[in-house]
C-alpha positions in Angstrom: -67.0 -33.4 11.2 -66.6 -35.5 14.4 -69.3 -38.1 15.1 -71.5 -37.5 18.1 -70.9 -39.3 21.4 -71.5 -43.0 20.8 -74.7 -44.5 22.1 -75.5 -47.9 23.4 -74.9 -50.9 21.2 -76.9 -51.4 18.0 -79.2 -54.0 19.7 -80.0 -51.9 22.7 -83.7 -52.4 23.6 -83.8 -55.9 22.1 -84.9 -58.6 24.5 -83.7 -62.2 23.9 -85.0 -65.4 25.5 -82.1 -67.8 25.2 -82.7 -71.6 25.7 -79.4 -72.6 24.1 -76.6 -74.6 25.6 -73.1 -75.7 24.8 -71.5 -73.3 22.2 -73.4 -72.8 18.9 -76.4 -71.0 20.4 -74.6 -69.3 23.3 -71.9 -67.9 20.9 -74.7 -66.4 18.9 -76.4 -64.8 21.9 -73.1 -63.7 23.4 -72.6 -61.4 20.4 -76.1 -60.1 20.8 -75.4 -59.3 24.5 -72.1 -57.6 23.5 -74.1 -55.5 21.0 -76.5 -54.3 23.7 -79.3 -56.8 23.8 -80.8 -58.0 27.1 -80.2 -61.8 26.9 -82.1 -63.9 29.5 -80.5 -67.3 29.6 -83.0 -70.0 30.7 -81.2 -72.9 32.4 -82.4 -76.1 33.9 -81.7 -76.7 37.6 -78.4 -78.5 36.8 -77.3 -75.6 34.6 -75.8 -75.5 31.1 -73.3 -78.4 30.8 -70.7 -76.0 29.4 -70.4 -74.6 32.9 -68.3 -77.7 33.8 -66.2 -78.5 30.8 -63.1 -76.3 31.3 -61.0 -74.7 34.0 -62.5 -71.8 36.0 -62.2 -70.1 39.4 -65.2 -72.0 40.9 -67.4 -74.9 40.0 -69.9 -74.0 37.3 -67.8 -71.1 36.0 -65.5 -72.7 33.5 -63.7 -70.5 31.0 -65.6 -71.6 27.9 -68.9 -71.0 29.6 -67.8 -67.6 31.1 -66.7 -66.4 27.7 -69.8 -67.4 25.6 -72.3 -66.4 28.3 -70.8 -63.1 29.4 -73.2 -60.2 29.9 -76.3 -62.5 30.1 -78.8 -63.0 32.9 -79.3 -66.5 34.3 -82.8 -67.7 35.2 -83.3 -71.2 36.4 -86.7 -72.7 35.4 -87.8 -76.3 35.6 -89.7 -76.6 32.3 -91.0 -80.0 33.2 -93.3 -78.3 35.7 -96.3 -76.2 34.8 -95.2 -73.3 37.0 -91.9 -73.2 35.2 -93.6 -73.3 31.8 -95.9 -70.5 32.8 -93.0 -68.3 33.9 -91.4 -68.8 30.5 -94.6 -68.0 28.7 -94.8 -64.7 30.6 -91.2 -63.9 29.5 -92.0 -64.7 25.9 -94.8 -62.2 25.8 -92.3 -59.3 26.3 -89.5 -60.7 24.1 -88.2 -59.8 20.6 -86.3 -63.0 20.0 -86.7 -66.6 21.2 -83.8 -68.9 20.4 -83.2 -72.5 21.4 -80.9 -75.4 20.6 -83.1 -78.4 21.6 -84.2 -81.0 19.0 -87.5 -80.3 17.4 -89.4 -83.0 19.1 -88.1 -82.0 22.5 -89.0 -78.3 22.3 -92.5 -79.3 21.0 -93.0 -81.7 23.8 -92.3 -78.9 26.3 -94.9 -76.7 24.6 -92.5 -74.1 23.1 -92.3 -74.8 19.4 -92.9 -72.0 17.0 -96.7 -72.4 16.8 -97.0 -72.2 20.6 -94.6 -69.3 21.1 -96.1 -67.3 18.2 -99.5 -67.6 19.7 -98.2 -65.9 22.8 -96.2 -63.3 20.8 -97.0 -63.1 17.0 -94.2 -60.6 16.4 -91.4 -62.7 17.8 -88.4 -63.8 15.8 -88.0 -67.5 16.7 -84.7 -69.2 15.9 -84.1 -72.9 16.0 -80.5 -74.1 16.3 -80.4 -77.7 15.1 -77.8 -80.3 14.1 -79.8 -81.1 11.0 -82.7 -79.3 9.3 -86.2 -80.6 9.9 -87.0 -81.2 6.3 -84.5 -84.1 5.9 -84.3 -87.7 7.2 -81.7 -86.7 9.8 -83.9 -84.2 11.4 -83.7 -85.5 15.0 -80.2 -86.9 15.0 -77.9 -85.8 17.8 -75.1 -83.6 16.5 -71.9 -82.3 18.0 -69.0 -80.3 16.5 -66.9 -83.5 15.9 -69.6 -85.4 14.0 -70.6 -82.4 11.9 -66.9 -81.7 11.1 -66.7 -85.3 9.8 -69.9 -85.2 7.8 -69.1 -81.8 6.1 -65.7 -83.1 4.9 -63.2 -81.4 7.2 -61.3 -84.5 8.3 -61.2 -85.6 4.6 -59.5 -82.3 3.6 -57.2 -82.5 6.6 -56.1 -85.9 5.4 -55.4 -84.5 1.9 -53.5 -81.7 3.5 -51.6 -83.4 6.3 -51.8 -87.2 5.5 -53.8 -87.7 8.8 -57.5 -87.9 9.1 -58.3 -85.5 11.9 -60.5 -82.7 13.1 -59.3 -79.1 13.0 -58.1 -77.7 16.3 -61.1 -75.6 17.1 -64.8 -76.2 17.4 -65.3 -74.7 14.0 -68.8 -76.2 13.3 -70.2 -74.8 16.5 -68.8 -71.3 15.9 -69.6 -71.0 12.2 -73.1 -72.2 12.9 -73.4 -69.7 15.8 -72.4 -66.9 13.5 -74.9 -68.1 10.9 -77.7 -68.2 13.6 -76.7 -64.6 14.5 -77.0 -63.2 11.0 -80.1 -65.2 10.2 -81.8 -63.8 13.4 -80.7 -60.3 12.6 -82.1 -60.5 9.1 -85.4 -61.7 10.5 -85.4 -58.7 13.0 -84.6 -56.4 10.1 -87.6 -57.8 8.2 -89.8 -57.3 11.3 -88.7 -53.6 11.6 -89.7 -53.1 8.0 -93.0 -55.0 8.0 -94.0 -55.8 11.6 -93.9 -59.5 10.8 -92.3 -62.0 13.1 -91.2 -65.4 11.7 -89.5 -68.7 12.4 -85.8 -69.2 11.5 -84.0 -72.5 11.3 -80.2 -72.8 11.3 -78.7 -76.4 11.1 -75.0 -77.1 11.8 -74.7 -79.7 9.0 -76.2 -77.5 6.3 -74.2 -74.5 7.5 -70.9 -76.4 7.4 -71.7 -78.0 4.0 -72.3 -74.5 2.6 -69.1 -73.2 4.4 -66.9 -76.0 3.0 -68.3 -75.8 -0.5 -67.5 -72.1 -0.9 -64.2 -72.9 -2.5 -64.2 -76.7 -2.6 -67.3 -77.1 -4.9 -65.0 -75.6 -7.6 -65.4 -77.6 -10.9 -68.2 -79.8 -9.5 -70.6 -76.8 -9.7 -71.0 -77.2 -13.4 -73.2 -79.6 -15.5 -71.4 -81.7 -16.5 -68.7 -81.3 -13.8 -65.4 -80.1 -15.2 -63.3 -81.3 -12.2 -63.6 -83.2 -8.9 -64.6 -81.1 -5.9 -61.7 -79.5 -4.1 -59.6 -76.3 -4.3 -56.1 -77.5 -5.2 -54.1 -74.7 -3.5 -55.9 -75.3 -0.2 -55.4 -79.1 -0.4 -51.8 -79.5 -1.4 -49.8 -81.1 1.5 -47.1 -78.4 1.0 -49.6 -75.7 2.0 -48.2 -75.0 5.5 -46.0 -72.5 7.3 -42.5 -72.5 5.9 -39.6 -73.8 7.9 -36.9 -71.1 8.2 -33.3 -71.3 9.4 -34.5 -70.8 13.0 -38.3 -71.5 13.1 -41.3 -71.0 10.9 -43.0 -68.2 9.0 -46.4 -68.0 7.2 -46.2 -66.3 3.8 -48.3 -66.3 0.7 -46.5 -65.2 -2.5 -49.7 -65.2 -4.5 -50.5 -62.7 -7.2 -48.2 -61.8 -10.1 -47.1 -58.5 -8.5 -46.1 -60.3 -5.3 -44.4 -63.1 -7.2 -42.4 -60.7 -9.4 -41.3 -58.7 -6.3 -40.2 -61.9 -4.5 -38.3 -63.2 -7.5 -36.6 -59.9 -8.1 -35.5 -59.5 -4.4 -34.5 -63.2 -3.8 -33.4 -64.4 -7.2 -33.8 -68.1 -6.5 -32.1 -70.4 -9.0 -35.3 -72.3 -9.7 -37.2 -69.2 -11.0 -38.2 -69.6 -14.6 -40.9 -68.2 -17.0 -42.8 -71.5 -16.4 -44.1 -69.9 -13.1 -44.5 -66.4 -14.3 -48.3 -66.1 -14.1 -50.9 -67.0 -11.4 -52.5 -69.5 -13.8 -49.2 -71.3 -14.4 -48.5 -71.5 -10.7 -51.9 -72.7 -9.8 -51.6 -75.6 -12.3 -48.3 -76.7 -10.6 -48.9 -75.6 -7.1 -47.1 -78.5 -5.5 -43.9 -77.7 -7.3 -44.2 -74.0 -6.4 -44.7 -74.7 -2.8 -41.7 -77.2 -2.8 -39.4 -74.6 -4.4 -40.5 -71.9 -1.9 -40.0 -74.3 1.0 -36.4 -74.9 0.0 -35.8 -71.1 -0.3 -37.4 -70.1 3.0 -35.0 -72.5 4.8 -32.1 -70.3 3.8 -32.9 -67.3 6.0 -34.2 -66.7 9.5 -37.8 -65.9 10.4 -36.9 -62.3 11.3 -35.1 -61.8 8.0 -38.1 -63.1 6.0 -40.6 -60.9 8.0 -38.5 -57.8 7.3 -38.0 -58.6 3.6 -41.5 -59.7 2.8 -43.0 -56.8 4.8 -41.0 -54.4 2.8 -42.3 -55.9 -0.4 -45.9 -55.9 0.7 -46.1 -59.7 0.5 -48.5 -61.2 3.2 -46.4 -62.7 5.9 -46.8 -63.4 9.6 -45.1 -65.1 12.5 -46.6 -68.5 13.7 -48.1 -67.4 17.1 -49.1 -69.6 20.0 -52.5 -69.0 21.6 -50.7 -67.3 24.5 -49.0 -64.9 22.1 -52.4 -63.4 21.2 -52.8 -61.9 24.7 -49.7 -59.9 24.3 -50.1 -59.1 20.6 -49.2 -55.4 19.9 -51.9 -54.9 17.3 -54.7 -56.4 19.3 -53.8 -54.4 22.3 -53.4 -51.2 20.3 -57.0 -51.5 18.9 -58.4 -52.2 22.4 -59.4 -55.8 21.5 -59.2 -57.1 25.0 -61.6 -55.8 27.7 -61.1 -56.4 31.4 -64.3 -56.9 33.4 -64.6 -57.0 37.2 -66.4 -60.1 38.3 -67.2 -61.8 41.7 -64.1 -63.9 41.0 -61.8 -61.0 40.2 -60.9 -59.4 36.9 -61.5 -61.4 33.7 -59.9 -60.3 30.4 -62.2 -61.1 27.5 -61.6 -60.9 23.8 -64.0 -58.1 22.9 -66.3 -57.6 19.9 -64.2 -57.7 16.7 -66.6 -55.4 14.8 -66.3 -51.6 15.3 -69.2 -49.1 15.1 -68.7 -45.4 15.0 -72.1 -44.5 16.7 -73.3 -47.7 18.4 -70.2 -49.6 19.5 -70.5 -52.9 21.2 -68.7 -53.9 24.4 -68.4 -56.8 26.7 -71.7 -56.4 28.5 -70.5 -57.8 31.8 -69.5 -61.0 33.6 -71.1 -64.3 33.0 -73.8 -65.1 35.6 -73.7 -67.7 38.3 -76.4 -70.3 37.9 -79.8 -68.7 38.6 -78.3 -65.4 39.7 -81.1 -63.4 38.1 -84.1 -65.6 38.6 -85.7 -63.4 41.3 -85.2 -60.1 39.5 -86.2 -61.3 36.0 -89.4 -63.0 37.2 -90.3 -59.9 39.1 -91.1 -61.6 42.5 -89.4 -63.6 45.2 -89.0 -67.3 44.3 -91.7 -69.5 45.8 -90.4 -72.9 44.8 -93.1 -74.9 43.1 -95.3 -71.9 42.9 -93.1 -70.2 40.3 -91.2 -73.2 38.9 -88.0 -71.3 39.8 -85.1 -73.1 41.5 -83.0 -71.3 44.0 -79.3 -71.2 43.0 
């Protein structure tokens, strides 16, 4: 039986008031917009700083901003003025979600902490995106991706892996925390659908990344008494890296016993012995295993390894550049990229990675110019100080 014609996204009808900036919060609300929510982005007169941090076709429309704020509506309000605050209060009354990324003291000083917002709309789901949770001594510390990466142990494990203390080459803390804010907000919305109760949600970058890092790296330190130091050995050995081949590099993981036996049978390396026959044996001597594999992979070309390992059902992949992703055969076959017409011409976005049979998401539209939707969202022409709005 074929499914019926797909409807709007799963968040169709949900209205989100978005006071987030930079990447953590906007990435969360970008996904909400892709999934059908109406996301109203409240910006100060100068705009979200992310508008200006990467290349773009015009000032204020840099690529990072355009990607994480696509499909939203931009309303400029001066929340230091009473008229701007009143305009935001009016929007809150008709919203399902209120999400912000200000420090706790700052949002309270403006009059939009959870007690104030819930008095206006008791059913609202109110999500705080913080650097550090309010219940600890670091509650109001400033946090950015780099500093949170450092505190959660990422540069430490990079040093163990590469010999150099460095950040990973992506804003991982921002994005993982943004995804956490998304699922936490959705859980609160699900609870509201069942019970009618709104509630406050708090997502902190540091706690999120500590949880993320300790999934595998807590390891033997979980137990009382600890049976080993924290750290997952396979992920931390310096030899865990793409293998150099005769003409380039290949990523491969000869992991479980079935894969290992298939590899040994097909390649018959001289170093293969019963000492490496089981996963437990290999895990205990993972540095040696990776060293032997590295020597063997250097004997054939990348294409030869991809063909052989693919035929053996052993995980393998080429080492792509970022540019390679745009031409990737698989991504294009599944319709991963979506081209949207914008005032600056067509923009090709990476679309929603999740697929729904009845309520699919999609790139909801272009990112807004600063304040582009102020008039329409507030429901009347701007009147300067009378509404608190600022003309773009």
